[in-house]
Structures are given as C-alpha cells and as structure tokens.
C-alpha positions in Angstrom: 39.0 41.6 125.7 41.8 42.1 123.7 40.6 43.9 120.1 43.6 42.6 116.8 44.5 45.3 114.1 45.2 43.9 110.3 48.3 44.7 109.1 49.8 44.0 105.7 53.7 43.4 106.3 56.6 42.7 103.7 59.2 40.8 105.2 63.3 40.2 103.6 63.1 36.1 102.2 65.1 35.0 105.0 62.4 36.7 107.6 59.1 35.2 106.1 61.4 32.2 105.7 61.6 32.2 109.3 58.2 32.6 109.5 56.8 30.1 107.7 59.2 27.4 109.2 57.7 28.1 112.5 54.4 27.8 111.9 55.6 24.6 109.9 57.6 23.4 112.2 54.1 23.7 114.6 56.0 26.0 117.3 53.5 28.6 116.5 49.7 28.2 114.8 50.5 31.0 112.8 52.3 33.7 111.2 50.5 36.3 112.9 51.6 34.2 116.0 55.2 34.4 115.0 55.1 37.8 114.4 52.8 38.6 117.9 55.7 36.9 119.9 58.5 38.6 117.9 57.3 41.9 119.1 56.7 41.5 122.5 60.4 39.6 123.2 61.7 43.3 121.5 59.2 45.0 123.5 61.2 43.0 126.6 64.3 44.0 125.6 63.1 47.7 125.4 61.6 47.5 128.5 64.9 46.5 129.9 67.1 48.7 128.4 65.0 51.4 130.0 64.8 49.8 133.1 69.1 49.8 132.8 69.5 53.3 132.0 67.4 54.3 134.7 69.3 52.2 136.8 72.9 52.5 135.9 73.2 55.4 133.7 71.3 58.0 135.0 72.6 57.8 138.5 75.8 57.8 136.8 75.6 60.6 134.4 74.4 62.4 137.8 77.4 61.8 140.0 79.4 62.8 137.6 81.4 65.8 138.2 82.4 68.0 135.5 85.3 70.1 137.4 87.7 66.4 136.9 87.3 65.8 133.2 90.8 65.9 132.1 91.0 67.7 128.6 92.0 65.8 125.7 95.0 67.4 125.0 96.2 67.5 128.7 95.5 63.7 128.5 97.5 63.0 125.2 100.6 65.0 127.1 100.5 63.0 129.6 100.2 60.1 127.6 103.2 60.9 125.3 105.6 62.4 128.2 104.4 58.6 130.1 105.9 56.8 126.4 108.7 59.4 126.3 110.4 58.7 129.6 109.4 55.0 128.7 111.7 55.1 125.8 114.8 57.4 127.3 114.5 54.7 130.0 115.0 51.5 127.6 117.6 53.3 126.1 119.6 53.8 129.3 119.6 50.4 129.9 
C-alpha cells in the first residue's frame, strides 16, 4: 500500500489557475492528483534525460581524443587566413 504525505505548496497565480481548471474540467479528481501527475511527468523526463546522457553523452566523451583538439588561437588564425584568401581572390576578379 502506498503511503501519502501532506505538503503545503505555494504556486504562482497562473499555475494555481491551471490546477483549478484541470480539476474543474473533471480531468483530475482534486489538486493533489494534478500535482502528482505533474511530478510523475517531471520524473519521467528526468529519467529520459539521464538515460540519454548515459547512452549518448558519456560514450561520446569517452571516445574523445584530446590530442586532436585544435587550440582556439589556431582556429581563429585558420579562419582569418581563409577569409583573407577569399577576399583577395574576389578582388583579383
């Protein structure tokens, strides 16, 4: 059997109005049911995010080869050299 705990919650007016509308529409039996569903949705989203991090982000980080990193100064120099070359080529036309 699931045990329930009581909380006092302060909500901004717009969220309190949304809770009232959900109950008034009959979609939820009471305010607790609205908040319970919202928290379940949040927990599900958090779980999906954590799964994505484990499945996608961690392997990508582990596969990263730091020896292939190009310092930002070199990147800027390469971009500037490329842009200078393009500008010079455009003037030669």
